Legacy VTK file of the C-alpha trace (Angstrom):
# vtk DataFile Version 3.0
C-alpha trace
ASCII
DATASET POLYDATA
POINTS 107 float
-28.483 2.803 9.628
-26.375 4.032 6.693
-26.127 7.556 8.218
-25.008 6.097 11.520
-22.227 4.128 9.841
-21.090 7.194 7.877
-20.976 9.303 11.033
-19.085 6.569 12.909
-16.475 6.392 10.133
-16.197 10.190 9.976
-15.897 10.387 13.750
-13.221 7.711 13.815
-11.173 9.438 11.103
-11.560 12.806 12.766
-10.547 11.411 16.163
-7.353 9.996 14.641
-6.562 13.356 13.035
-7.372 15.196 16.282
-5.009 12.993 18.305
-2.261 13.681 15.757
-2.701 17.455 16.006
-3.808 18.065 19.583
-1.623 16.716 22.346
-2.561 16.446 26.016
-0.706 19.693 26.757
-2.451 21.600 23.950
-4.946 24.207 25.160
-8.184 24.268 23.175
-9.908 27.653 23.024
-13.444 28.121 21.744
-17.057 28.892 22.549
-19.367 26.175 23.921
-16.776 23.544 23.114
-18.524 20.840 25.111
-21.139 20.524 22.355
-18.543 19.997 19.624
-16.394 17.644 21.679
-19.378 15.586 22.795
-20.658 15.248 19.214
-17.229 14.078 18.082
-16.829 11.817 21.118
-13.607 13.517 22.152
-12.428 14.289 25.659
-9.689 16.825 26.350
-8.357 18.136 29.636
-7.148 21.652 28.796
-10.001 23.837 27.583
-10.682 27.560 27.711
-14.340 28.035 26.878
-15.521 31.620 26.451
-19.100 30.507 27.139
-17.894 29.622 30.634
-15.461 32.540 31.071
-18.157 35.109 30.374
-20.954 34.164 32.770
-24.548 35.074 32.105
-26.232 36.576 35.161
-29.388 34.500 34.608
-27.854 31.236 35.752
-25.187 28.763 34.788
-27.337 27.002 32.186
-27.703 30.160 30.091
-24.831 31.214 27.862
-24.151 34.446 26.029
-23.832 34.004 22.262
-20.359 34.442 20.789
-21.620 37.184 18.452
-23.011 39.107 21.451
-19.743 38.785 23.405
-17.722 39.837 20.366
-19.863 42.920 19.810
-19.832 43.905 23.488
-16.168 43.288 24.345
-14.339 43.490 20.996
-16.534 46.116 19.339
-17.129 44.259 16.099
-19.813 42.138 14.498
-19.441 38.511 13.496
-21.829 35.911 12.083
-23.729 38.565 10.150
-23.249 37.372 6.571
-26.477 35.402 6.415
-24.603 32.316 5.227
-23.968 30.781 8.641
-20.940 30.678 10.860
-17.416 31.229 9.634
-15.367 28.828 11.770
-12.165 30.875 11.391
-13.958 34.089 12.383
-15.535 32.327 15.380
-12.189 30.840 16.454
-10.433 34.216 16.253
-13.188 35.902 18.246
-13.099 33.195 20.940
-9.302 33.433 21.203
-9.390 37.244 21.455
-12.129 37.082 24.104
-10.131 34.523 26.113
-6.986 36.670 25.962
-8.989 39.759 26.957
-10.440 37.935 29.972
-7.045 36.557 31.015
-5.417 39.990 30.776
-8.165 42.009 32.450
-10.007 39.547 34.681
-13.538 40.323 35.768
-16.043 41.987 33.431
LINES 1 108
107 0 1 2 3 4 5 6 7 8 9 10 11 12 13 14 15 16 17 18 19 20 21 22 23 24 25 26 27 28 29 30 31 32 33 34 35 36 37 38 39 40 41 42 43 44 45 46 47 48 49 50 51 52 53 54 55 56 57 58 59 60 61 62 63 64 65 66 67 68 69 70 71 72 73 74 75 76 77 78 79 80 81 82 83 84 85 86 87 88 89 90 91 92 93 94 95 96 97 98 99 100 101 102 103 104 105 106
């Protein structure tokens, strides 16, 4: 029960901060954002999700990993330090992939 209370307090504080930084006309860009937003109990209307932009040909439920997309389309490796994800590196890669897709359209 203690963990649940801690998460609820964290979530509440984060939601307040989020609302102060992200307005309804702000465009959120990322990879598989629905997981993060759902965990934080946040809903937002303007989202560019690279997991959706870059479709996997094996069905809509399958998504291509951000590191795979970054290697294939941007020609560089990310998430290879062995110490987990770097959120800034992931955010930059997602933004660059979104811009690439917007500029050049289909794969």
